[in-house]
Backbone as CSV, one residue per row, in Angstrom:
resi,resn,N_x,N_y,N_z,CA_x,CA_y,CA_z,C_x,C_y,C_z
1,MET,-4.895,0.388,-9.047,-3.678,0.469,-9.817,-4.018,0.294,-11.295
2,LYS,-3.454,1.168,-12.114,-3.709,1.100,-13.551,-2.906,-0.026,-14.185
3,ASN,-3.373,-0.463,-15.354,-2.635,-1.467,-16.121,-1.334,-0.866,-16.640
4,ILE,-0.311,-1.699,-16.727,0.981,-1.276,-17.265,0.912,-1.312,-18.787
5,LEU,1.322,-0.228,-19.415,1.391,-0.170,-20.871,2.849,-0.385,-21.279
6,VAL,3.111,-1.484,-21.957,4.473,-1.832,-22.338,5.108,-0.719,-23.170
7,SER,4.337,-0.075,-24.009,4.885,0.944,-24.898,5.308,2.226,-24.192
8,SER,4.730,2.522,-23.026,5.063,3.792,-22.383,5.433,3.693,-20.909
9,ASP,5.160,2.580,-20.269,5.386,2.484,-18.826,6.592,1.634,-18.450
10,ILE,7.354,1.183,-19.440,8.580,0.430,-19.187,9.703,1.144,-19.927
11,ILE,10.679,1.641,-19.155,11.758,2.408,-19.787,13.112,2.001,-19.217
12,PRO,14.172,2.152,-20.006,15.514,1.861,-19.500,15.979,2.946,-18.524
13,VAL,16.866,2.574,-17.625,17.328,3.488,-16.591,17.981,4.739,-17.187
14,GLY,18.681,4.615,-18.289,19.311,5.783,-18.925,18.284,6.809,-19.369
15,GLN,17.212,6.338,-19.970,16.130,7.230,-20.402,15.466,7.868,-19.178
16,PHE,15.282,7.085,-18.128,14.679,7.615,-16.907,15.547,8.727,-16.319
17,LYS,16.853,8.491,-16.254,17.756,9.495,-15.682,17.748,10.785,-16.498
18,SER,17.693,10.668,-17.820,17.757,11.877,-18.645,16.456,12.689,-18.609
19,ASP,15.339,12.049,-18.302,14.051,12.751,-18.252,13.375,12.614,-16.893
20,LEU,14.167,12.593,-15.838,13.661,12.339,-14.490,12.509,13.264,-14.102
21,ALA,12.661,14.554,-14.279,11.621,15.507,-13.875,10.313,15.244,-14.621
22,LYS,10.426,14.937,-15.903,9.230,14.658,-16.713,8.487,13.433,-16.168
23,TYR,9.224,12.366,-15.850,8.579,11.144,-15.372,7.975,11.329,-13.983
24,LEU,8.655,12.058,-13.122,8.099,12.312,-11.795,6.799,13.106,-11.882
25,LYS,6.776,14.104,-12.733,5.559,14.908,-12.919,4.430,14.047,-13.480
26,GLU,4.738,13.230,-14.469,3.738,12.367,-15.097,3.141,11.372,-14.099
27,ILE,3.989,10.790,-13.286,3.511,9.812,-12.296,2.619,10.494,-11.268
28,ARG,3.019,11.677,-10.828,2.226,12.409,-9.847,0.873,12.818,-10.421
29,GLU,0.858,13.321,-11.645,-0.375,13.819,-12.254,-1.300,12.713,-12.750
30,LYS,-0.742,11.677,-13.344,-1.565,10.612,-13.929,-1.769,9.432,-12.989
31,ASN,-1.054,9.431,-11.863,-1.166,8.359,-10.869,-0.917,6.984,-11.484
32,ASN,0.081,6.919,-12.366,0.422,5.639,-12.983,1.751,5.128,-12.434
33,SER,2.162,3.960,-12.867,3.415,3.356,-12.437,4.406,3.362,-13.590
34,LEU,5.669,3.244,-13.240,6.716,3.212,-14.252,7.708,2.119,-13.871
35,ILE,7.928,1.192,-14.783,8.908,0.132,-14.557,10.211,0.561,-15.204
36,ILE,11.277,0.544,-14.419,12.584,0.967,-14.900,13.446,-0.280,-15.074
37,THR,14.028,-0.417,-16.259,14.845,-1.591,-16.545,16.327,-1.232,-16.542
38,GLN,17.130,-2.248,-16.280,18.581,-2.101,-16.348,19.112,-3.359,-17.020
39,ASN,19.830,-3.185,-18.079,20.324,-4.309,-18.881,19.176,-5.191,-19.364
40,GLY,18.060,-4.571,-19.701,16.912,-5.281,-20.253,16.047,-6.017,-19.248
41,LYS,16.363,-5.896,-17.958,15.592,-6.587,-16.924,14.995,-5.572,-15.961
42,PRO,13.823,-5.867,-15.405,13.215,-4.931,-14.452,14.155,-4.693,-13.267
43,ALA,14.368,-3.399,-12.933,15.254,-3.049,-11.825,14.521,-2.290,-10.724
44,GLY,13.395,-1.691,-11.069,12.650,-0.937,-10.064,11.310,-0.494,-10.601
45,VAL,10.458,-0.088,-9.686,9.134,0.412,-10.046,8.932,1.729,-9.319
46,LEU,8.516,2.724,-10.050,8.227,4.029,-9.480,6.717,4.219,-9.476
47,ILE,6.170,4.545,-8.295,4.734,4.784,-8.173,4.510,6.132,-7.511
48,SER,3.311,6.661,-7.664,2.992,7.951,-7.061,2.893,7.815,-5.551
49,PRO,3.076,8.917,-4.824,2.896,8.865,-3.375,1.496,8.394,-2.977
50,THR,0.484,8.783,-3.739,-0.888,8.351,-3.449,-1.013,6.839,-3.579
51,GLU,-0.460,6.292,-4.644,-0.501,4.842,-4.856,0.263,4.110,-3.756
52,PHE,1.392,4.666,-3.352,2.172,4.063,-2.270,1.347,4.018,-0.981
53,ASP,0.708,5.145,-0.642,-0.127,5.192,0.561,-1.255,4.167,0.504
54,GLU,-1.901,4.047,-0.655,-2.994,3.081,-0.814,-2.494,1.649,-0.659
55,LEU,-1.356,1.343,-1.248,-0.785,-0.001,-1.128,-0.412,-0.311,0.320
56,ARG,0.151,0.667,0.999,0.533,0.472,2.402,-0.700,0.253,3.274
57,GLN,-1.753,1.043,3.072,-2.975,0.867,3.852,-3.611,-0.496,3.575
58,THR,-3.603,-0.916,2.329,-4.150,-2.233,1.969,-3.356,-3.333,2.647
59,LYS,-2.035,-3.208,2.636,-1.184,-4.206,3.288,-1.468,-4.269,4.788
60,LEU,-1.565,-3.113,5.441,-1.852,-3.093,6.877,-3.215,-3.706,7.183
61,PHE,-4.214,-3.423,6.342,-5.541,-3.982,6.534,-5.511,-5.506,6.403
62,LEU,-4.860,-5.999,5.358,-4.783,-7.447,5.149,-4.031,-8.149,6.278
63,GLU,-2.967,-7.515,6.780,-2.246,-8.094,7.919,-3.144,-8.155,9.145
64,SER,-3.945,-7.117,9.355,-4.861,-7.082,10.500,-5.916,-8.183,10.389
65,VAL,-6.476,-8.345,9.199,-7.465,-9.404,8.977,-6.827,-10.772,9.214
66,SER,-5.609,-10.956,8.726,-4.907,-12.225,8.903,-4.672,-12.524,10.389
67,ARG,-4.270,-11.505,11.153,-4.080,-11.700,12.602,-5.397,-12.073,13.263
68,GLY,-6.486,-11.416,12.859,-7.798,-11.722,13.420,-8.231,-13.147,13.120
69,LEU,-8.005,-13.598,11.899,-8.362,-14.964,11.534,-7.516,-15.985,12.293
70,THR,-6.240,-15.675,12.466,-5.360,-16.564,13.237,-5.831,-16.648,14.683
71,ASP,-6.157,-15.490,15.283,-6.674,-15.485,16.656,-7.961,-16.294,16.753
72,SER,-8.825,-16.136,15.779,-10.086,-16.866,15.773,-9.846,-18.376,15.687
73,ASP,-8.921,-18.775,14.821,-8.598,-20.200,14.686,-8.051,-20.775,15.986
74,LYS,-7.337,-19.944,16.756,-6.769,-20.389,18.033,-7.795,-20.319,19.162
75,GLY,-8.973,-19.764,18.877,-9.987,-19.620,19.909,-9.779,-18.411,20.791
76,GLU,-8.879,-17.525,20.370,-8.593,-16.314,21.140,-9.551,-15.205,20.704
77,VAL,-10.783,-15.296,21.181,-11.815,-14.329,20.788,-12.502,-13.790,22.037
78,PHE,-13.149,-12.633,21.890,-13.923,-12.027,22.963,-15.398,-12.330,22.742
79,SER,-16.114,-12.538,23.817,-17.573,-12.611,23.697,-18.077,-11.199,23.471
80,THR,-19.294,-11.070,22.999,-19.860,-9.753,22.738,-19.913,-8.920,24.013
81,SER,-20.303,-9.515,25.100,-20.397,-8.764,26.353,-19.018,-8.319,26.843
82,HIS,-18.023,-9.179,26.694,-16.664,-8.806,27.097,-16.132,-7.676,26.222
83,LEU,-16.385,-7.746,24.922,-15.944,-6.712,24.000,-16.604,-5.378,24.335
84,ARG,-17.903,-5.399,24.603,-18.603,-4.159,24.967,-18.018,-3.559,26.241
85,ALA,-17.734,-4.408,27.219,-17.153,-3.922,28.477,-15.785,-3.290,28.237
86,GLU,-14.958,-3.912,27.399,-13.636,-3.368,27.090,-13.743,-2.033,26.349
87,LEU,-14.671,-1.953,25.398,-14.869,-0.698,24.660,-15.351,0.410,25.591
88,GLU,-16.261,0.088,26.461,-16.781,1.072,27.407,-15.675,1.566,28.333
89,LYS,-14.843,0.642,28.806,-13.727,1.011,29.674,-12.752,1.927,28.927
90,SER,-12.479,1.607,27.692,-11.571,2.412,26.880,-12.140,3.809,26.635
91,ARG,-13.414,3.874,26.322,-14.064,5.169,26.069,-14.109,6.028,27.325
92,SER,-14.409,5.426,28.439,-14.517,6.208,29.679,-13.142,6.726,30.124
93,SER,-12.080,5.985,29.846,-10.747,6.461,30.230,-10.290,7.625,29.366
94,ARG,-10.793,7.718,28.134,-10.447,8.832,27.245,-11.138,10.124,27.645
95,THR,-12.301,10.036,28.251,-13.072,11.245,28.600,-12.623,11.844,29.918
96,LYS,-11.787,11.151,30.639,-11.315,11.668,31.940,-10.165,12.612,31.787
């Protein structure tokens, strides 16, 4: 994610509405973010579809790691031999 430039990446909602197509094109091409304000306060953030996908994948990865660490703390883990057996069973069922 790029750094936010106060001079160009924070705009009031009225300005955003009047130049909507321009801002959408800019975000898509430059892969930057845009903070939209309403009454002088942040009201929303517009990001490119690529940035959204990256943020979503990062979130899913971090949630997965967190679940794994929680399982490990609870002692809910597989031994290496058990894991290999499960993987082999899964692979063999896919080839049938």
